[in-house]
C-alpha positions as CSV (number, residue, x, y, z in Angstrom):
1,X,0.0,0.0,0.0
2,X,1.4,3.4,-1.1
3,X,1.4,6.0,1.6
4,X,4.1,8.6,0.9
5,X,7.1,8.9,-1.4
6,X,10.7,9.6,-0.5
7,X,14.1,9.5,-2.2
8,X,15.7,8.7,1.2
9,X,13.7,5.7,2.1
10,X,14.8,2.0,2.4
11,X,13.0,-1.2,1.9
12,X,13.1,-4.5,3.8
13,X,12.4,-7.5,1.6
14,X,11.5,-10.7,3.4
15,X,11.5,-13.7,1.1
16,X,9.7,-16.5,3.0
17,X,8.0,-19.8,2.3
18,X,4.6,-18.2,2.6
19,X,5.4,-15.4,0.1
20,X,7.3,-12.1,-0.1
21,X,6.8,-9.1,2.2
22,X,8.2,-5.7,1.6
23,X,8.1,-2.6,3.9
24,X,9.5,0.8,3.0
25,X,10.6,3.2,5.8
26,X,12.1,6.6,6.0
27,X,13.9,8.3,8.9
28,X,12.0,11.4,9.8
29,X,12.3,13.5,13.0
30,X,14.6,10.8,14.5
31,X,12.0,8.1,14.0
32,X,11.1,5.6,11.3
33,X,8.1,6.6,9.2
34,X,6.1,4.1,7.1
35,X,6.2,5.0,3.5
36,X,4.6,2.0,1.9
37,X,4.2,-1.8,2.2
38,X,3.1,-4.7,0.1
39,X,3.2,-8.5,0.1
40,X,2.4,-11.6,-1.9
41,X,0.9,-14.6,0.0
42,X,1.5,-17.2,-2.7
43,X,3.7,-20.0,-1.3
44,X,7.3,-19.7,-2.5
45,X,10.0,-22.4,-2.7
46,X,13.3,-20.8,-3.4
47,X,14.8,-24.2,-4.4
48,X,12.2,-24.7,-7.1
49,X,11.4,-21.1,-8.1
50,X,13.7,-19.5,-10.6
51,X,15.6,-16.3,-9.7
52,X,13.8,-14.5,-12.5
53,X,10.4,-15.6,-11.2
54,X,11.2,-14.4,-7.7
55,X,12.5,-11.1,-9.0
56,X,9.3,-10.8,-11.0
57,X,7.2,-11.2,-7.8
58,X,9.2,-8.6,-6.0
59,X,8.7,-6.1,-8.9
60,X,5.0,-6.9,-9.0
61,X,4.7,-6.0,-5.3
62,X,6.6,-2.8,-6.0
63,X,4.2,-1.8,-8.7
64,X,1.0,-2.7,-6.8
65,X,2.1,-1.1,-3.6
66,X,3.7,2.0,-5.2
67,X,7.0,1.3,-3.5
68,X,9.6,3.9,-4.5
69,X,13.1,3.1,-3.1
70,X,15.4,0.7,-4.9
71,X,17.7,0.5,-1.8
72,X,17.0,-2.8,-0.1
73,X,18.0,-5.0,2.8
74,X,17.1,-8.7,2.8
75,X,17.4,-11.6,5.2
76,X,18.4,-15.3,5.1
77,X,15.9,-17.4,6.9
78,X,16.8,-18.7,10.4
79,X,16.2,-22.2,9.2
80,X,18.9,-22.0,6.4
81,X,21.6,-20.3,8.5
82,X,23.9,-21.9,11.0
83,X,24.4,-19.8,14.2
84,X,26.2,-20.6,17.5
85,X,27.8,-18.9,20.4
86,X,31.3,-20.2,20.9
87,X,34.0,-19.6,23.6
88,X,37.6,-19.0,22.5
89,X,40.1,-19.6,25.4
90,X,43.0,-17.4,26.3
91,X,42.9,-14.9,23.5
92,X,43.7,-11.2,23.4
93,X,40.2,-9.9,23.2
94,X,41.4,-6.7,21.5
95,X,43.2,-8.6,18.7
96,X,40.6,-9.2,15.9
97,X,43.1,-11.0,13.7
98,X,43.9,-13.5,16.5
99,X,40.2,-14.0,17.1
100,X,39.4,-14.4,13.4
101,X,42.1,-17.1,13.1
102,X,40.6,-19.0,16.1
103,X,37.1,-18.6,14.8
104,X,38.1,-20.2,11.5
105,X,39.6,-23.1,13.4
106,X,36.6,-23.6,15.7
107,X,34.1,-23.2,12.8
108,X,35.4,-26.4,11.3
109,X,34.3,-28.3,14.4
110,X,30.8,-26.9,14.6
111,X,29.6,-26.2,11.1
112,X,28.5,-29.4,9.2
113,X,29.6,-28.1,5.8
114,X,33.1,-27.5,4.4
115,X,34.1,-23.9,5.1
116,X,34.8,-23.2,1.5
117,X,31.1,-23.6,0.9
118,X,30.2,-21.1,3.7
119,X,30.1,-17.4,4.1
120,X,31.3,-17.0,7.6
121,X,30.8,-14.0,9.9
122,X,31.4,-13.5,13.6
123,X,30.7,-10.9,16.3
124,X,32.2,-10.5,19.7
125,X,29.8,-10.7,22.6
126,X,30.5,-7.8,25.0
127,X,30.7,-9.1,28.6
128,X,32.4,-5.9,29.9
129,X,29.7,-5.5,32.5
130,X,31.7,-8.0,34.5
131,X,34.3,-5.7,36.1
132,X,36.8,-8.5,36.7
133,X,36.7,-9.6,33.1
134,X,36.9,-6.0,32.0
135,X,40.4,-5.7,33.6
136,X,41.8,-8.8,31.8
137,X,43.2,-8.5,28.3
138,X,43.6,-12.2,27.8
139,X,40.5,-14.2,28.7
140,X,37.8,-16.4,27.2
141,X,36.2,-14.5,24.3
142,X,32.6,-15.3,23.5
143,X,31.7,-15.0,19.8
144,X,28.5,-15.2,17.9
145,X,29.3,-17.3,14.8
146,X,27.1,-17.2,11.8
147,X,27.5,-19.3,8.6
148,X,25.4,-19.2,5.5
149,X,25.8,-21.4,2.3
150,X,27.6,-19.4,-0.4
151,X,25.1,-20.9,-2.9
152,X,22.2,-19.3,-1.0
153,X,23.9,-15.9,-0.7
154,X,24.7,-16.0,-4.4
155,X,21.0,-16.7,-5.2
156,X,19.8,-13.7,-3.2
157,X,22.4,-11.4,-4.9
158,X,21.2,-12.7,-8.3
159,X,17.5,-12.2,-7.5
160,X,18.0,-8.5,-6.6
161,X,20.2,-7.9,-9.6
162,X,17.5,-9.3,-11.8
163,X,14.9,-7.1,-10.0
164,X,17.2,-4.0,-10.6
165,X,17.3,-3.3,-6.8
166,X,20.4,-2.4,-5.0
167,X,21.0,-5.0,-2.2
168,X,22.7,-2.9,0.5
169,X,23.1,-5.8,2.9
170,X,22.1,-9.4,3.6
171,X,21.6,-10.4,7.3
172,X,20.0,-13.1,9.2
173,X,16.3,-13.0,9.9
174,X,17.0,-13.3,13.6
175,X,18.7,-9.8,13.8
176,X,15.8,-8.2,11.9
177,X,13.3,-9.6,14.4
178,X,15.4,-8.4,17.3
179,X,15.6,-4.9,15.8
180,X,11.9,-4.8,15.1
181,X,10.5,-6.4,18.3
182,X,13.1,-5.5,21.0
183,X,14.7,-2.2,20.0
184,X,16.8,-1.0,22.9
185,X,15.4,-3.6,25.3
186,X,18.5,-5.4,26.7
187,X,16.6,-7.9,28.9
188,X,16.7,-11.6,28.4
189,X,13.7,-12.6,26.3
190,X,12.6,-15.4,24.0
191,X,11.3,-14.6,20.5
192,X,9.1,-17.3,19.0
193,X,8.4,-16.9,15.3
194,X,5.6,-19.2,14.1
195,X,5.9,-19.0,10.3
196,X,4.1,-20.9,7.5
197,X,6.3,-24.0,7.5
198,X,8.7,-23.6,10.5
199,X,8.8,-22.2,14.0
200,X,11.9,-20.5,15.3
201,X,12.8,-20.3,18.9
202,X,15.4,-17.6,19.8
203,X,16.7,-16.6,23.2
204,X,18.1,-13.0,23.2
205,X,20.3,-11.4,25.8
206,X,21.7,-7.9,25.4
207,X,20.3,-7.9,21.8
208,X,22.4,-10.9,20.9
209,X,20.8,-14.2,19.9
210,X,22.4,-16.6,22.4
211,X,20.5,-19.7,21.4
212,X,18.5,-20.4,18.3
213,X,16.5,-23.5,17.3
214,X,14.0,-24.4,14.5
215,X,11.3,-26.9,14.2
216,X,9.3,-28.0,11.1
217,X,5.9,-27.0,12.4
218,X,4.1,-23.8,11.4
219,X,0.8,-22.3,10.4
220,X,0.5,-24.6,7.4
221,X,0.9,-27.6,9.6
222,X,-1.9,-26.5,11.8
223,X,-4.2,-25.9,8.8
224,X,-3.5,-29.3,7.4
225,X,-4.1,-31.0,10.7
226,X,-7.6,-29.3,11.0
227,X,-8.3,-30.1,7.4
228,X,-7.4,-33.8,7.9
229,X,-9.1,-34.3,11.2
230,X,-12.4,-32.7,10.2
231,X,-12.3,-33.7,6.5
232,X,-12.7,-30.2,5.3
233,X,-11.0,-28.1,2.6
234,X,-7.8,-26.2,3.5
235,X,-9.3,-22.8,2.9
236,X,-12.1,-23.5,5.3
237,X,-9.7,-25.0,7.8
238,X,-7.5,-21.8,7.6
239,X,-10.6,-19.7,8.4
240,X,-11.6,-22.0,11.3
241,X,-8.0,-21.8,12.7
242,X,-8.2,-18.0,13.2
243,X,-11.8,-17.9,14.2
244,X,-11.6,-20.5,17.0
245,X,-7.9,-20.4,17.8
246,X,-6.8,-22.4,20.8
247,X,-9.7,-21.5,23.1
248,X,-12.4,-23.8,24.5
249,X,-10.5,-27.0,24.1
250,X,-12.9,-28.8,26.5
251,X,-16.1,-27.4,24.9
252,X,-18.4,-29.6,22.8
253,X,-17.2,-27.7,19.7
254,X,-13.6,-28.0,20.9
255,X,-12.3,-30.3,18.0
256,X,-10.5,-27.4,16.3
257,X,-8.8,-25.9,19.4
258,X,-7.8,-29.4,20.5
259,X,-6.3,-30.1,17.1
260,X,-4.3,-26.9,17.3
261,X,-3.1,-27.6,20.8
262,X,-1.9,-31.1,19.8
263,X,-0.2,-29.8,16.6
264,X,1.8,-27.1,18.4
265,X,2.7,-29.3,21.4
266,X,6.2,-30.0,19.8
267,X,6.7,-26.2,19.6
268,X,5.8,-25.9,23.3
269,X,8.3,-28.7,24.1
270,X,11.0,-27.0,22.0
271,X,10.4,-23.8,24.0
272,X,10.8,-25.6,27.3
273,X,13.9,-27.5,26.0
274,X,15.6,-24.3,24.8
275,X,14.9,-22.5,28.2
276,X,16.3,-25.6,30.1
277,X,19.5,-25.6,27.9
278,X,20.1,-21.9,28.3
279,X,19.5,-21.7,32.0
280,X,21.4,-24.9,32.8
281,X,24.5,-23.4,31.1
282,X,24.3,-20.4,33.5
283,X,22.2,-18.2,31.3
284,X,20.0,-15.5,32.8
285,X,16.3,-16.2,33.5
286,X,14.1,-15.7,30.5
287,X,11.8,-12.8,31.5
288,X,9.1,-13.1,28.8
289,X,8.2,-14.6,25.4
290,X,7.4,-12.5,22.4
291,X,5.4,-14.1,19.6
292,X,5.6,-13.1,16.0
293,X,4.8,-14.7,12.6
294,X,1.4,-15.1,11.0
295,X,0.2,-17.7,13.5
296,X,1.0,-15.5,16.5
297,X,-2.5,-14.0,15.9
298,X,-4.3,-17.3,16.7
299,X,-7.0,-16.6,19.2
300,X,-5.9,-16.9,22.8
301,X,-2.5,-18.3,21.9
302,X,-0.5,-16.0,24.2
303,X,-2.7,-16.9,27.3
304,X,-2.5,-20.6,26.4
305,X,1.3,-20.6,26.1
306,X,1.6,-18.5,29.3
307,X,-0.4,-21.1,31.2
308,X,1.6,-24.0,29.7
309,X,5.0,-22.3,30.3
310,X,4.4,-20.2,33.4
311,X,5.8,-17.2,31.7
312,X,4.5,-13.8,30.4
313,X,3.7,-14.3,26.7
314,X,2.8,-11.4,24.4
315,X,2.4,-10.8,20.7
316,X,5.2,-8.5,19.6
317,X,4.4,-5.1,18.0
318,X,7.0,-4.3,15.3
319,X,5.3,-0.9,14.6
320,X,6.0,0.5,18.1
321,X,9.0,2.6,16.8
322,X,7.4,3.4,13.5
323,X,5.1,6.4,12.8
324,X,2.1,5.9,10.4
325,X,-1.4,7.4,9.8
326,X,-3.7,6.6,12.7
327,X,-6.5,5.3,10.4
328,X,-4.2,2.5,9.3
329,X,-3.7,1.1,12.9
330,X,-6.3,-1.7,12.7
331,X,-4.9,-3.0,9.4
332,X,-1.3,-2.7,10.6
333,X,-2.0,-4.4,13.9
334,X,-3.3,-7.3,12.0
335,X,-0.4,-7.4,9.6
336,X,2.4,-6.6,12.1
337,X,3.4,-10.2,13.1
338,X,3.6,-11.1,9.3
339,X,5.7,-8.1,8.5
340,X,8.1,-8.1,11.5
341,X,11.1,-9.3,9.6
342,X,10.6,-6.8,6.7
343,X,10.2,-4.0,9.2
344,X,13.4,-4.9,11.0
345,X,15.3,-5.1,7.7
346,X,14.2,-1.7,6.6
347,X,15.1,-0.2,10.0
348,X,18.7,-1.4,9.7
349,X,19.6,1.5,7.3
350,X,17.7,4.2,9.1
351,X,18.7,3.7,12.7
C-alpha cells in the first residue's frame, strides 16, 4: 500500500516460504516513518522457483504497492543459516586477527559443511559489564558465529540484480526480528516466530541471539491438521483456525482448538527445552516470550502458552517505533506479526 514517497527511504524485503513481504521506511524526526508496504501470499519455494520468477514477484509487489526506493536489505531465513555462540580460550580480546584465526579453526568443528562452501561471519559478545573480566586483556572471548551457504547468498544477490534493486546488505532473519521487536530492550527474552512452515525459537540477551532452534511446524501444519481431522478443505480449515484459535479446548465444539493444541505441542516442548538448555548453562532467567509470525495471531495463543510455560507471553508489536497514519492502525496491527522481519530489515539502514 502506497502512503508517501521519498528518495531517502529504504525497503526491507522478506522472502519467506509463505510469500514475499516488503516494507518501505524513511527516517524522519529521529523516528522511522512508514512510506509503503506490500506482500504476496503465494507460497514460494526458493529451491524450485527460478531467480527470474522471484525477482518478478518482487517487482510486481513494488508496482501494486507504489514502493519507490530501490535501496534494499534482505534476510536469510533462520532455518537456512547456522548460528552458534562459541567460547575462545586465552585470546587477546582486542586482537581481531587473533580472534578471526581462532574462529576459522573452531568453525570447522561446529559447522557441518566445508568452510569453502560457507560465508562465515562473527561478532564479539561484549561481557564488559563483568568488572573482573573487563580488567583482563587475555581471557575467554565469546563470539556469535554465523555461517550461510555461499550458494544461497549468491542466489539472493542474483535475485536482486534481476529485479534491478540495490541490495545494500544481507543479514539473518534473527537480527531483523530483534531490531523490530526489542529495539533497545536489553533484557533476556525469547522470541518465538511461528511462520508458515517452520517455527523459530530464539533466546536473546543484550540484543544478541544466544540460542536459536528451529522446528518443522508452522501455520500450514496447523491448517493441514484441522483439514485432515475434520475432513474439510484447507481454505475453510484456515478460516476456522483463526476464528476459533486455541480456546475452548474442552467445549463440545472443541475439536479445532484441541487439534491446534496437539499440533503445536512440539513447539511448546521445544520452547521448554531451549529454556532448560540456556539456564542450565548459567544463562539469565528468560523474562518473557514475544510471539511473531502469521500464526502469532491465533485466538488466545498468548494466554494458552503463558499457562503452559508459566511465563508472560505477548504478541510483539514491530510498529512501536514506526510512525504511520492513525487510520491504518487496525490493518497494521493485524499485519504486524507477518511483517516483523521486513520492518526490522528496513530499520537497519535508518537507525
